[in-house]
gemmi code that builds the backbone of each chain (N, CA, C; Angstrom):
import gemmi

chains = {
    "A": [
        ("UNK", (205.459, 37.181, 76.668), (205.167, 37.630, 78.098), (205.679, 39.210, 78.204)),
        ("UNK", (204.465, 39.570, 78.892), (204.746, 41.097, 78.980), (205.723, 41.749, 79.324)),
        ("UNK", (206.115, 42.820, 79.091), (207.516, 43.380, 79.330), (207.722, 44.300, 80.638)),
        ("UNK", (208.272, 44.285, 81.888), (208.615, 44.516, 82.961), (209.253, 45.941, 83.055)),
        ("UNK", (208.830, 46.267, 83.712), (209.456, 48.016, 84.339), (210.226, 47.353, 85.453)),
        ("UNK", (212.157, 47.954, 85.777), (212.211, 48.146, 86.817), (212.909, 48.787, 87.057)),
        ("UNK", (212.925, 50.308, 88.484), (213.525, 50.954, 88.534), (214.626, 50.864, 89.147)),
        ("UNK", (215.675, 51.516, 88.023), (216.788, 51.727, 88.546), (217.654, 52.606, 88.948)),
        ("UNK", (217.063, 53.788, 88.567), (217.481, 54.799, 89.756), (216.952, 55.537, 89.624)),
        ("UNK", (216.207, 56.995, 90.689), (216.005, 58.129, 90.210), (216.484, 59.443, 90.975)),
        ("UNK", (216.605, 60.216, 90.667), (217.689, 61.256, 91.161), (216.424, 62.607, 91.192)),
        ("UNK", (216.419, 63.292, 92.024), (215.580, 64.584, 91.998), (216.903, 65.503, 92.695)),
        ("UNK", (217.155, 66.707, 92.161), (218.043, 67.426, 91.848), (217.759, 67.707, 93.457)),
        ("UNK", (218.705, 68.242, 94.625), (218.116, 69.198, 95.543), (219.278, 69.984, 95.373)),
        ("UNK", (219.984, 70.266, 94.003), (220.849, 71.694, 94.083), (221.044, 71.983, 92.557)),
        ("UNK", (221.057, 73.031, 92.149), (221.290, 73.180, 90.428), (222.468, 72.315, 90.243)),
        ("UNK", (222.727, 72.002, 89.174), (223.642, 70.885, 88.274), (224.287, 71.050, 86.871)),
        ("UNK", (224.869, 71.176, 86.717), (225.519, 71.396, 84.806), (225.545, 70.266, 84.398)),
        ("UNK", (225.527, 69.118, 84.769), (225.230, 68.036, 84.180), (224.718, 66.789, 85.480)),
        ("UNK", (224.112, 65.904, 84.739), (223.841, 64.847, 85.164), (224.498, 63.422, 84.796)),
        ("UNK", (225.311, 62.693, 85.393), (225.591, 61.263, 84.900), (225.025, 60.383, 85.440)),
        ("UNK", (224.681, 59.196, 84.679), (224.033, 57.834, 84.979), (224.922, 57.345, 85.130)),
        ("UNK", (225.826, 56.244, 85.710), (226.776, 55.287, 85.736), (226.630, 54.259, 85.937)),
        ("UNK", (227.732, 53.242, 85.675), (227.290, 51.636, 85.912), (226.096, 51.322, 85.617)),
        ("UNK", (225.159, 51.194, 84.437), (223.965, 51.130, 84.427), (224.339, 49.450, 84.376)),
        ("UNK", (223.206, 48.787, 84.690), (223.230, 47.506, 84.614), (222.810, 46.659, 83.579)),
        ("UNK", (223.629, 45.287, 83.314), (223.670, 45.213, 81.790), (222.496, 43.879, 81.882)),
        ("UNK", (221.924, 44.357, 82.679), (220.805, 42.637, 82.858), (219.579, 42.737, 82.028)),
        ("UNK", (219.454, 44.082, 81.875), (217.466, 44.264, 81.256), (218.074, 44.152, 79.416)),
        ("UNK", (216.600, 43.743, 78.938), (216.801, 43.857, 77.631), (216.596, 45.189, 77.050)),
        ("UNK", (215.886, 46.520, 77.529), (215.876, 47.517, 76.935), (216.213, 49.029, 78.214)),
        ("UNK", (216.250, 50.041, 77.731), (216.074, 50.934, 79.069), (214.957, 52.210, 78.519)),
        ("UNK", (214.427, 52.780, 79.555), (214.068, 53.938, 79.483), (214.283, 54.837, 80.082)),
        ("UNK", (214.544, 56.369, 80.126), (215.062, 57.246, 80.499), (213.913, 58.223, 80.811)),
        ("UNK", (213.949, 58.475, 81.619), (212.381, 59.607, 81.822), (213.320, 61.241, 82.565)),
        ("UNK", (213.103, 62.535, 81.923), (213.693, 63.426, 82.409), (212.393, 64.471, 82.557)),
        ("UNK", (212.383, 65.151, 83.916), (211.252, 66.469, 83.909), (212.446, 67.455, 83.997)),
        ("UNK", (212.472, 68.304, 83.260), (213.975, 69.341, 83.579), (213.382, 70.796, 83.094)),
        ("UNK", (214.378, 71.525, 83.825), (214.366, 73.051, 83.509), (215.612, 73.792, 84.080)),
        ("UNK", (215.777, 74.526, 83.125), (217.068, 75.237, 83.565), (217.292, 76.615, 84.025)),
        ("UNK", (217.831, 77.133, 84.527), (217.942, 78.584, 85.154), (218.792, 79.380, 84.101)),
        ("UNK", (218.946, 79.400, 82.848), (218.890, 80.620, 81.751), (217.743, 81.313, 81.391)),
        ("UNK", (218.384, 81.861, 80.713), (217.036, 82.999, 80.645), (217.511, 82.829, 78.827)),
        ("UNK", (216.075, 83.049, 77.966), (216.373, 82.731, 76.087), (215.272, 82.604, 75.890)),
        ("UNK", (215.581, 81.180, 75.274), (214.847, 80.794, 74.202), (212.883, 80.010, 74.429)),
        ("UNK", (212.651, 80.057, 76.039), (211.868, 79.560, 76.084), (212.173, 78.003, 76.264)),
        ("UNK", (212.121, 77.217, 75.192), (212.688, 75.791, 74.826), (213.735, 75.666, 74.525)),
        ("UNK", (214.215, 75.072, 75.786), (215.948, 74.800, 75.368), (216.122, 73.447, 75.453)),
        ("UNK", (217.302, 72.771, 74.899), (217.388, 71.643, 74.867), (218.082, 70.850, 75.796)),
        ("UNK", (217.942, 69.904, 75.756), (219.231, 68.913, 77.270), (219.907, 68.144, 76.012)),
        ("UNK", (221.039, 67.767, 76.260), (221.763, 67.075, 75.370), (222.177, 65.849, 76.154)),
        ("UNK", (222.233, 64.686, 75.578), (222.378, 63.307, 76.503), (222.951, 62.440, 75.316)),
        ("UNK", (224.263, 62.416, 76.241), (225.662, 61.279, 75.083), (225.481, 59.918, 75.842)),
        ("UNK", (225.611, 59.024, 75.090), (225.669, 58.099, 75.504), (227.155, 57.122, 75.724)),
        ("UNK", (227.736, 57.079, 77.049), (228.798, 56.664, 77.713), (229.941, 57.711, 77.146)),
        ("UNK", (229.175, 59.233, 77.355), (229.821, 60.160, 77.453), (230.470, 59.880, 75.850)),
        ("UNK", (230.244, 59.498, 74.692), (230.613, 59.709, 73.321), (230.012, 61.202, 72.647)),
        ("UNK", (231.493, 62.056, 72.514), (230.789, 63.183, 71.819), (231.286, 63.383, 70.799)),
        ("UNK", (231.130, 62.156, 69.989), (231.648, 62.074, 68.291), (230.608, 62.281, 67.565)),
        ("UNK", (230.374, 62.389, 66.441), (229.374, 62.381, 66.035), (229.137, 60.455, 65.206)),
        ("UNK", (228.239, 60.392, 66.364), (227.830, 59.220, 66.042), (226.597, 58.930, 66.389)),
        ("UNK", (225.412, 59.610, 65.920), (224.020, 59.554, 66.500), (223.255, 60.048, 65.345)),
        ("UNK", (222.832, 59.021, 64.315), (221.931, 59.264, 63.290), (220.428, 59.674, 63.738)),
        ("UNK", (219.580, 61.029, 63.338), (218.409, 61.573, 63.799), (217.329, 61.587, 62.777)),
        ("UNK", (216.243, 61.514, 63.229), (215.381, 61.796, 62.252), (214.474, 62.574, 63.202)),
        ("UNK", (214.010, 63.725, 62.881), (213.263, 64.410, 63.862), (211.495, 65.220, 63.441)),
        ("UNK", (210.476, 65.247, 64.295), (209.422, 65.866, 63.649), (208.870, 66.404, 64.675)),
        ("UNK", (208.068, 67.925, 64.496), (207.869, 68.225, 65.656), (207.054, 69.626, 64.861)),
        ("UNK", (206.583, 69.866, 66.517), (205.399, 71.464, 66.177), (205.660, 71.812, 67.197)),
        ("UNK", (205.163, 73.238, 67.116), (205.138, 74.392, 68.132), (203.659, 75.530, 67.924)),
        ("UNK", (203.512, 75.828, 68.816), (202.762, 76.836, 69.298), (203.115, 78.211, 68.115)),
        ("UNK", (202.200, 78.486, 67.186), (202.752, 79.343, 66.054), (203.526, 79.265, 65.310)),
        ("UNK", (203.945, 77.716, 65.171), (204.392, 77.196, 63.796), (203.598, 76.941, 62.887)),
        ("UNK", (203.894, 76.636, 61.701), (203.447, 76.555, 60.700), (202.970, 75.049, 60.223)),
        ("UNK", (202.492, 74.624, 61.685), (202.161, 72.647, 61.335), (203.423, 71.736, 61.868)),
        ("UNK", (203.256, 70.781, 61.568), (204.856, 69.697, 61.809), (205.322, 70.112, 60.621)),
        ("UNK", (206.429, 69.939, 61.196), (207.599, 69.912, 60.759), (208.838, 68.610, 60.824)),
        ("UNK", (208.893, 67.993, 59.635), (209.483, 66.975, 59.571), (210.945, 66.970, 58.957)),
        ("UNK", (212.224, 66.723, 60.086), (213.633, 66.578, 59.445), (214.054, 65.190, 58.987)),
        ("UNK", (214.176, 64.564, 57.983), (214.151, 63.314, 57.889), (216.031, 63.243, 57.144)),
        ("UNK", (216.552, 62.194, 57.844), (217.827, 62.246, 57.373), (218.793, 63.421, 57.529)),
        ("UNK", (218.326, 63.821, 58.856), (219.424, 64.661, 58.999), (221.271, 65.084, 59.096)),
        ("UNK", (221.502, 63.760, 58.999), (222.815, 63.462, 59.386), (223.290, 62.633, 60.426)),
        ("UNK", (224.323, 62.697, 60.949), (224.949, 62.684, 62.430), (224.951, 63.856, 63.006)),
        ("UNK", (224.673, 63.897, 64.574), (224.985, 64.635, 65.318), (225.790, 64.304, 67.099)),
        ("UNK", (226.127, 64.944, 67.515), (226.904, 64.920, 68.800), (226.401, 63.805, 69.979)),
        ("UNK", (224.752, 63.927, 69.882), (224.142, 63.723, 70.960), (222.836, 63.659, 70.834)),
        ("UNK", (222.016, 63.058, 71.518), (220.618, 63.154, 71.560), (220.012, 64.179, 72.337)),
        ("UNK", (218.790, 64.827, 71.647), (218.467, 66.164, 71.710), (216.891, 65.685, 72.681)),
        ("UNK", (216.863, 66.351, 73.277), (215.281, 66.377, 74.213), (215.200, 67.858, 74.806)),
        ("UNK", (213.598, 68.469, 75.214), (213.630, 69.616, 75.339), (213.445, 69.766, 76.834)),
        ("UNK", (213.841, 71.020, 77.178), (213.741, 71.563, 78.504), (213.047, 72.849, 78.517)),
        ("UNK", (212.402, 73.601, 79.545), (211.926, 74.900, 79.946), (213.066, 75.666, 80.549)),
        ("UNK", (213.069, 76.923, 80.411), (213.687, 77.972, 81.028), (213.171, 78.990, 81.840)),
        ("UNK", (214.025, 79.807, 82.463), (213.317, 80.806, 83.146), (212.343, 82.287, 82.332)),
        ("UNK", (211.940, 81.611, 81.467), (211.329, 82.799, 80.651), (209.932, 82.038, 80.216)),
        ("UNK", (209.687, 80.784, 80.777), (208.564, 79.851, 80.686), (207.740, 80.142, 82.059)),
        ("UNK", (206.803, 79.490, 82.383), (205.849, 79.974, 83.362), (206.896, 79.254, 84.510)),
        ("UNK", (206.945, 79.924, 86.033), (206.887, 79.115, 86.984), (207.039, 78.288, 87.301)),
        ("UNK", (207.984, 77.371, 87.663), (207.799, 76.042, 88.377), (207.293, 74.902, 87.009)),
        ("UNK", (207.231, 75.657, 85.924), (207.096, 74.672, 84.318), (208.073, 73.687, 84.438)),
        ("UNK", (208.285, 72.262, 84.094), (209.152, 71.647, 83.909), (208.786, 70.860, 82.290)),
        ("UNK", (209.874, 70.635, 81.560), (209.479, 69.979, 80.179), (209.906, 68.506, 80.274)),
        ("UNK", (208.705, 67.539, 80.038), (208.749, 65.954, 80.013), (209.561, 65.560, 78.817)),
        ("UNK", (210.014, 64.436, 79.121), (210.552, 63.619, 77.760), (211.085, 62.478, 78.488)),
        ("UNK", (211.020, 61.494, 77.328), (211.040, 59.814, 77.593), (211.646, 59.464, 76.225)),
        ("UNK", (213.105, 58.517, 76.888), (213.886, 58.434, 75.696), (213.846, 56.655, 75.687)),
        ("UNK", (213.611, 56.213, 74.659), (213.358, 54.476, 74.982), (214.582, 53.829, 74.162)),
        ("UNK", (215.247, 52.994, 74.761), (216.820, 52.358, 74.254), (216.648, 51.007, 73.870)),
        ("UNK", (216.423, 50.810, 72.429), (216.663, 49.095, 72.508), (217.622, 48.365, 72.072)),
        ("UNK", (217.972, 47.376, 72.787), (218.484, 46.248, 72.924), (220.247, 47.303, 72.972)),
        ("UNK", (220.149, 47.618, 74.094), (221.151, 48.725, 74.895), (222.779, 47.714, 75.267)),
        ("UNK", (222.430, 46.372, 75.142), (223.117, 45.387, 75.551), (223.695, 44.503, 74.322)),
        ("UNK", (223.275, 44.663, 72.995), (223.771, 43.995, 71.952), (224.813, 44.680, 71.353)),
        ("UNK", (225.438, 43.761, 70.236), (226.493, 44.216, 69.843), (226.024, 45.061, 68.386)),
        ("UNK", (224.923, 45.461, 68.193), (224.712, 46.220, 67.032), (224.366, 47.579, 67.488)),
        ("UNK", (224.421, 48.386, 66.171), (224.147, 49.655, 66.835), (223.106, 49.860, 67.754)),
        ("UNK", (222.826, 50.868, 68.757), (221.992, 51.360, 68.968), (220.215, 51.999, 68.812)),
        ("UNK", (219.472, 51.638, 68.478), (218.620, 52.390, 67.971), (217.515, 52.790, 69.364)),
        ("UNK", (217.326, 54.024, 69.413), (216.462, 54.934, 70.564), (215.501, 55.717, 69.787)),
        ("UNK", (214.483, 56.102, 70.361), (213.498, 57.130, 69.843), (212.891, 57.710, 71.475)),
        ("UNK", (212.746, 58.804, 70.997), (212.489, 60.075, 72.241), (211.416, 60.866, 71.886)),
        ("UNK", (210.452, 61.081, 72.758), (209.515, 61.913, 72.523), (209.593, 63.105, 74.074)),
        ("UNK", (209.247, 64.507, 73.479), (209.281, 65.396, 74.662), (208.285, 66.607, 74.568)),
        ("UNK", (207.863, 67.042, 75.434), (207.102, 67.958, 75.735), (207.399, 69.067, 76.296)),
        ("UNK", (207.787, 70.263, 76.109), (207.911, 71.656, 76.967), (206.122, 72.459, 76.763)),
        ("UNK", (206.103, 72.562, 78.060), (204.716, 73.211, 78.124), (204.866, 74.775, 77.276)),
        ("UNK", (203.809, 75.282, 77.327), (203.971, 76.904, 76.682), (204.040, 77.573, 78.003)),
        ("UNK", (204.648, 78.643, 77.477), (204.922, 79.937, 78.251), (203.717, 80.800, 78.004)),
        ("UNK", (204.290, 81.961, 78.755), (203.292, 83.104, 78.577), (203.008, 83.717, 77.299)),
        ("UNK", (204.256, 83.286, 76.169), (203.567, 83.869, 74.967), (203.522, 82.800, 73.942)),
        ("UNK", (203.007, 81.763, 74.839), (202.736, 79.699, 73.929), (204.106, 79.905, 72.826)),
        ("UNK", (204.860, 79.661, 73.456), (205.860, 78.728, 72.539), (206.116, 77.335, 72.857)),
        ("UNK", (204.810, 77.078, 73.440), (204.833, 75.265, 73.729), (205.613, 74.559, 72.776)),
        ("UNK", (206.223, 73.168, 73.144), (206.545, 72.464, 71.664), (206.310, 70.785, 72.162)),
        ("UNK", (206.116, 70.286, 70.755), (206.204, 68.691, 70.981), (207.281, 68.360, 70.219)),
        ("UNK", (208.107, 67.301, 70.357), (208.857, 66.696, 69.339), (208.939, 65.426, 69.266)),
        ("UNK", (209.443, 64.559, 68.032), (209.760, 63.127, 68.317), (210.949, 62.979, 67.680)),
        ("UNK", (211.782, 62.535, 68.342), (213.106, 62.180, 67.541), (213.508, 60.018, 67.418)),
        ("UNK", (214.180, 60.081, 66.429), (214.186, 58.743, 66.285), (215.692, 58.873, 65.803)),
        ("UNK", (216.461, 57.731, 65.934), (217.519, 57.599, 65.890), (218.610, 56.380, 66.264)),
        ("UNK", (219.772, 56.657, 65.675), (220.832, 55.380, 66.269), (221.730, 55.664, 66.252)),
        ("UNK", (222.896, 54.914, 67.495), (224.081, 55.362, 68.295), (224.842, 54.323, 67.540)),
        ("UNK", (225.677, 55.021, 66.624), (226.282, 53.720, 65.784), (227.673, 53.409, 66.591)),
        ("UNK", (227.271, 52.384, 67.341), (228.748, 51.832, 68.381), (227.838, 50.820, 68.687)),
        ("UNK", (228.877, 49.360, 69.040), (228.667, 47.919, 69.485), (228.876, 48.107, 70.844)),
        ("UNK", (229.134, 49.146, 71.382), (229.362, 49.260, 73.215), (228.323, 49.328, 73.835)),
        ("UNK", (227.782, 48.246, 74.787), (227.241, 48.456, 75.101), (226.747, 49.806, 76.526)),
        ("UNK", (225.483, 50.164, 76.602), (225.246, 51.261, 77.424), (225.540, 51.142, 78.659)),
        ("UNK", (226.278, 51.760, 79.099), (226.674, 51.453, 80.630), (226.221, 53.303, 81.477)),
        ("UNK", (226.706, 54.166, 80.490), (226.436, 55.628, 81.104), (225.685, 56.639, 80.245)),
        ("UNK", (225.047, 57.364, 80.898), (224.278, 58.542, 80.394), (224.664, 59.894, 80.714)),
        ("UNK", (224.769, 60.985, 79.903), (225.361, 61.902, 80.631), (224.583, 63.169, 80.097)),
        ("UNK", (224.104, 63.805, 80.629), (222.999, 64.591, 80.560), (223.103, 66.092, 80.867)),
        ("UNK", (223.360, 66.868, 79.369), (223.676, 68.627, 79.926), (222.871, 69.402, 79.868)),
        ("UNK", (222.247, 70.722, 79.742), (221.651, 71.968, 78.852), (221.769, 72.309, 78.425)),
        ("UNK", (221.631, 72.758, 77.352), (222.223, 73.767, 76.245), (222.493, 75.252, 77.000)),
        ("UNK", (222.394, 75.612, 77.880), (222.381, 76.628, 78.449), (222.354, 76.653, 80.107)),
        ("UNK", (222.820, 77.346, 80.765), (222.595, 77.258, 82.202), (222.795, 75.850, 83.091)),
        ("UNK", (222.117, 75.811, 84.178), (222.271, 74.571, 84.934), (220.974, 73.955, 85.097)),
        ("UNK", (220.544, 72.572, 85.223), (219.506, 72.046, 85.803), (218.990, 72.887, 86.958)),
        ("UNK", (217.850, 72.757, 87.259), (217.506, 73.778, 88.277), (217.054, 72.339, 89.634)),
        ("UNK", (216.648, 73.076, 90.656), (216.228, 71.952, 91.781), (215.171, 71.712, 91.561)),
        ("UNK", (215.028, 70.638, 91.705), (213.693, 69.721, 91.446), (213.772, 68.844, 89.776)),
        ("UNK", (214.418, 69.239, 89.048), (214.590, 68.529, 88.163), (214.877, 67.146, 88.356)),
        ("UNK", (214.204, 65.983, 87.606), (214.290, 64.965, 87.607), (214.510, 64.013, 86.745)),
        ("UNK", (215.349, 62.849, 86.974), (216.093, 62.065, 86.119), (215.587, 60.383, 86.780)),
        ("UNK", (214.982, 59.434, 85.848), (214.521, 58.473, 86.145), (214.984, 57.285, 85.413)),
        ("UNK", (215.444, 56.177, 85.657), (216.109, 55.036, 84.283), (215.263, 53.913, 85.073)),
        ("UNK", (214.736, 53.541, 84.077), (214.113, 52.037, 84.311), (214.803, 51.051, 82.923)),
        ("UNK", (214.761, 49.751, 83.654), (215.049, 48.627, 82.829), (213.985, 47.525, 82.380)),
        ("UNK", (213.926, 47.066, 81.278), (212.933, 46.931, 80.520), (213.229, 45.366, 80.197)),
        ("UNK", (212.325, 44.379, 80.742), (212.717, 42.926, 81.003), (211.667, 42.293, 80.009)),
        ("UNK", (212.268, 41.526, 78.971), (211.208, 41.095, 77.733), (211.059, 39.507, 78.379)),
        ("UNK", (211.471, 38.741, 79.157), (211.672, 37.514, 79.515), (211.213, 36.982, 81.191)),
    ],
    "B": [
        ("UNK", (233.572, 86.297, 93.427), (233.936, 85.246, 92.546), (233.216, 84.273, 92.082)),
        ("UNK", (232.824, 83.897, 91.046), (231.994, 83.383, 90.390), (232.159, 81.609, 90.913)),
        ("UNK", (230.685, 81.126, 91.598), (230.944, 79.492, 92.014), (231.138, 78.751, 91.153)),
        ("UNK", (231.310, 77.774, 91.175), (232.124, 76.818, 90.579), (231.006, 75.885, 89.940)),
        ("UNK", (230.701, 75.993, 89.531), (229.401, 74.844, 88.497), (229.810, 73.286, 89.051)),
        ("UNK", (228.731, 72.876, 89.357), (228.940, 71.483, 89.827), (228.088, 70.309, 89.197)),
        ("UNK", (228.576, 68.770, 88.920), (227.816, 67.935, 88.481), (227.586, 67.179, 89.208)),
        ("UNK", (226.404, 65.985, 88.787), (225.789, 64.997, 89.923), (226.289, 63.835, 89.062)),
        ("UNK", (226.500, 62.863, 89.811), (226.933, 61.466, 89.312), (226.321, 60.569, 89.957)),
        ("UNK", (225.265, 59.725, 89.405), (224.469, 58.663, 90.059), (224.788, 57.191, 89.787)),
        ("UNK", (225.745, 56.794, 90.971), (226.125, 55.302, 90.497), (224.969, 53.951, 90.464)),
        ("UNK", (224.578, 53.905, 89.556), (223.537, 52.710, 89.638), (224.034, 51.532, 89.914)),
        ("UNK", (225.048, 51.166, 90.648), (225.507, 49.651, 91.004), (225.573, 49.877, 92.895)),
        ("UNK", (225.719, 51.247, 92.949), (225.755, 51.341, 94.657), (224.314, 52.178, 95.021)),
        ("UNK", (223.996, 52.867, 94.299), (222.895, 54.117, 94.420), (223.364, 55.536, 94.689)),
        ("UNK", (224.687, 55.336, 95.123), (225.294, 56.647, 95.719), (225.107, 58.047, 94.529)),
        ("UNK", (225.140, 59.164, 94.818), (224.951, 60.406, 94.294), (226.238, 61.383, 94.546)),
        ("UNK", (226.824, 61.554, 93.905), (228.355, 62.116, 94.398), (228.086, 63.840, 93.346)),
        ("UNK", (228.070, 64.942, 94.362), (228.127, 66.167, 93.599), (229.433, 66.533, 93.762)),
        ("UNK", (229.783, 66.860, 92.448), (231.309, 66.980, 91.983), (231.672, 68.342, 91.444)),
        ("UNK", (232.596, 69.127, 91.955), (232.889, 70.584, 91.354), (233.644, 70.041, 89.798)),
        ("UNK", (233.077, 70.922, 88.569), (233.804, 70.814, 87.555), (235.474, 70.905, 87.512)),
        ("UNK", (236.458, 70.467, 86.681), (237.466, 70.912, 86.592), (237.495, 71.894, 85.658)),
        ("UNK", (238.568, 72.573, 85.144), (238.624, 73.699, 84.297), (238.386, 72.992, 82.834)),
        ("UNK", (239.402, 71.697, 82.943), (238.869, 71.139, 81.572), (237.609, 70.975, 81.396)),
        ("UNK", (236.868, 70.405, 82.235), (235.738, 70.053, 82.226), (234.647, 70.762, 81.818)),
        ("UNK", (234.790, 72.319, 82.003), (234.222, 73.515, 81.729), (234.345, 73.837, 80.310)),
        ("UNK", (236.083, 73.619, 80.445), (236.314, 73.820, 78.622), (235.391, 73.045, 77.734)),
        ("UNK", (235.535, 71.515, 78.275), (234.748, 70.550, 77.324), (233.406, 70.923, 77.078)),
        ("UNK", (232.992, 71.366, 78.262), (231.531, 71.372, 78.235), (230.922, 72.633, 77.509)),
        ("UNK", (231.783, 73.538, 77.091), (231.785, 75.036, 76.585), (231.786, 74.557, 74.893)),
        ("UNK", (232.643, 73.425, 74.633), (232.993, 73.289, 73.408), (231.698, 72.492, 73.088)),
        ("UNK", (231.280, 71.673, 73.986), (230.184, 70.846, 73.551), (228.748, 71.265, 73.433)),
        ("UNK", (228.674, 72.229, 74.000), (227.722, 73.366, 73.871), (227.595, 74.178, 72.710)),
        ("UNK", (228.966, 74.214, 72.308), (229.101, 75.255, 71.309), (228.756, 74.528, 69.602)),
        ("UNK", (229.364, 73.256, 70.014), (229.235, 72.544, 68.771), (227.724, 72.146, 68.619)),
        ("UNK", (227.290, 71.639, 69.946), (225.777, 71.355, 69.773), (224.612, 72.808, 69.241)),
        ("UNK", (225.061, 73.398, 69.134), (224.248, 75.087, 69.036), (224.718, 75.046, 67.593)),
        ("UNK", (226.182, 75.186, 67.113), (226.249, 74.932, 65.380), (225.090, 73.526, 64.470)),
        ("UNK", (224.863, 72.592, 65.294), (223.862, 71.110, 64.686), (222.814, 72.268, 64.755)),
        ("UNK", (222.066, 72.744, 65.951), (220.817, 72.975, 65.906), (220.484, 74.039, 65.123)),
        ("UNK", (221.774, 75.142, 65.251), (221.429, 76.181, 63.973), (221.470, 75.994, 62.457)),
        ("UNK", (222.045, 74.515, 62.272), (222.267, 74.207, 60.920), (220.589, 73.573, 60.269)),
        ("UNK", (220.403, 72.844, 61.650), (218.658, 72.217, 61.282), (217.698, 73.427, 61.122)),
        ("UNK", (217.932, 74.558, 61.734), (217.052, 75.572, 61.513), (216.871, 76.254, 60.748)),
        ("UNK", (218.765, 76.224, 60.172), (218.415, 77.095, 58.645), (217.722, 76.347, 57.819)),
        ("UNK", (217.846, 74.645, 57.754), (217.633, 73.889, 56.728), (215.801, 73.971, 56.713)),
        ("UNK", (215.454, 73.981, 58.181), (213.697, 74.023, 58.292), (213.370, 75.240, 57.828)),
        ("UNK", (214.233, 76.488, 57.819), (213.831, 78.001, 57.695), (213.674, 77.726, 55.826)),
        ("UNK", (214.737, 77.453, 55.598), (214.776, 77.058, 53.966), (213.747, 76.344, 53.222)),
        ("UNK", (213.330, 75.068, 53.667), (212.106, 74.366, 53.423), (210.617, 75.289, 53.619)),
        ("UNK", (210.704, 76.023, 54.775), (209.654, 76.976, 54.713), (209.228, 77.595, 54.283)),
        ("UNK", (210.212, 78.275, 53.394), (210.643, 79.153, 52.348), (209.738, 78.631, 51.042)),
        ("UNK", (210.680, 77.848, 50.854), (210.490, 76.770, 49.585), (208.731, 76.874, 49.357)),
        ("UNK", (208.476, 76.288, 50.419), (206.691, 76.207, 50.667), (205.555, 77.610, 50.679)),
        ("UNK", (206.592, 78.387, 51.117), (205.534, 79.244, 50.962), (205.680, 80.224, 49.603)),
        ("UNK", (206.627, 79.812, 48.825), (207.056, 79.976, 47.391), (206.084, 79.338, 46.708)),
        ("UNK", (206.192, 78.397, 46.880), (205.072, 77.211, 45.980), (203.810, 77.490, 46.135)),
        ("UNK", (203.560, 77.555, 47.499), (202.076, 77.885, 47.886), (201.338, 79.592, 46.989)),
        ("UNK", (202.347, 80.588, 46.779), (202.037, 81.869, 46.559), (202.319, 81.289, 44.804)),
        ("UNK", (202.867, 80.890, 44.607), (202.688, 80.621, 42.823), (201.671, 79.796, 42.759)),
        ("UNK", (201.088, 78.776, 43.116), (200.146, 78.044, 43.092), (198.715, 78.927, 42.940)),
        ("UNK", (198.792, 79.891, 43.997), (197.709, 80.598, 43.888), (197.418, 81.821, 42.539)),
        ("UNK", (198.868, 82.328, 41.965), (198.987, 83.003, 41.233), (198.753, 82.240, 39.963)),
        ("UNK", (199.227, 80.948, 40.095), (198.879, 80.059, 38.710), (200.113, 80.137, 38.105)),
        ("UNK", (201.409, 80.023, 38.718), (202.353, 80.239, 37.844), (203.161, 79.035, 38.186)),
        ("UNK", (204.362, 78.796, 37.285), (205.120, 77.221, 37.032), (206.099, 77.387, 38.354)),
        ("UNK", (205.929, 75.783, 38.752), (206.521, 75.932, 40.400), (208.139, 75.199, 39.439)),
        ("UNK", (209.005, 75.628, 40.232), (210.723, 75.265, 40.027), (210.470, 73.719, 40.817)),
        ("UNK", (211.029, 72.375, 40.174), (211.274, 71.610, 41.150), (211.227, 71.228, 42.345)),
        ("UNK", (212.437, 72.089, 42.764), (212.660, 71.891, 44.601), (211.156, 72.274, 45.302)),
        ("UNK", (210.395, 73.636, 44.486), (209.307, 73.848, 45.008), (207.865, 72.620, 45.050)),
        ("UNK", (208.039, 72.334, 43.629), (207.169, 71.218, 43.825), (207.543, 69.726, 44.761)),
        ("UNK", (208.715, 69.822, 44.943), (208.896, 68.591, 45.721), (208.403, 69.166, 47.327)),
        ("UNK", (207.965, 70.199, 47.833), (207.674, 70.772, 49.195), (206.269, 70.194, 49.096)),
        ("UNK", (205.355, 69.786, 47.743), (203.784, 69.704, 48.122), (203.709, 68.197, 48.463)),
        ("UNK", (202.896, 67.520, 49.446), (202.320, 66.427, 49.602), (200.857, 66.323, 48.783)),
        ("UNK", (201.274, 65.352, 47.588), (199.899, 64.959, 47.138), (198.873, 64.021, 47.744)),
    ],
}
model = gemmi.Model(1)
for chain_id, residues in chains.items():
    chain = gemmi.Chain(chain_id)
    for i, (resn, *xyz) in enumerate(residues, 1):
        res = gemmi.Residue()
        res.name, res.seqid = resn, gemmi.SeqId(i, " ")
        for name, pos in zip(("N", "CA", "C"), xyz):
            atom = gemmi.Atom()
            atom.name, atom.element = name, gemmi.Element(name[0])
            atom.pos, atom.b_iso = gemmi.Position(*pos), 0.0
            res.add_atom(atom)
        chain.add_residue(res)
    model.add_chain(chain)
structure = gemmi.Structure()
structure.add_model(model)
structure.setup_entities()
């Protein structure tokens, strides 16, 4: 039977925010998808990071493999078995990129209510700025916890998410 | 005086969205989390740069007909 998307929450910021917390996620679906369209108000490296913590877990409980490429880089880069990190990383743009451009990302969480550790995969695109430093990346990983995912906490690595940044959570039902 | 940063909490069970000023403890926690995440990112970047340097060295040695180290040879996909 085909999987089905259900909109759980959709938030477009009407003011700058340091952190976005999506809480009380219902445990009635099979998988989750989080879509993020984000930009921060810091200046700096063009392609900034958003850190996503599951259930606000900031411990070294996230295993990560990463493949990415960027304009002006030396082709695709792969980082396998890079150990554990304290969050899931996706990309966002900042004030050094073209005005009104937001980076796009999607994180898929498998079996978020199961007692096993939770696998996730994400892909993200940060559009090129005036000097051509766009980036595309894929991460895969596992949150090493048996807990049900009930909240997601997203924080930019610098500054605040700007007005218009969007965070959409879907539940996926396979039955 | 700097404006106190805020966070937004979206409650999926009610649909309610609350904007909440960060406490000083939350700001400290945020700073710590950002510093730690930046350290991790820097470590990944350093590993990437080391690998790129090995690749460049392997390429230069291949062109020059010189023997490669085991680490350099491992960067080549055949």
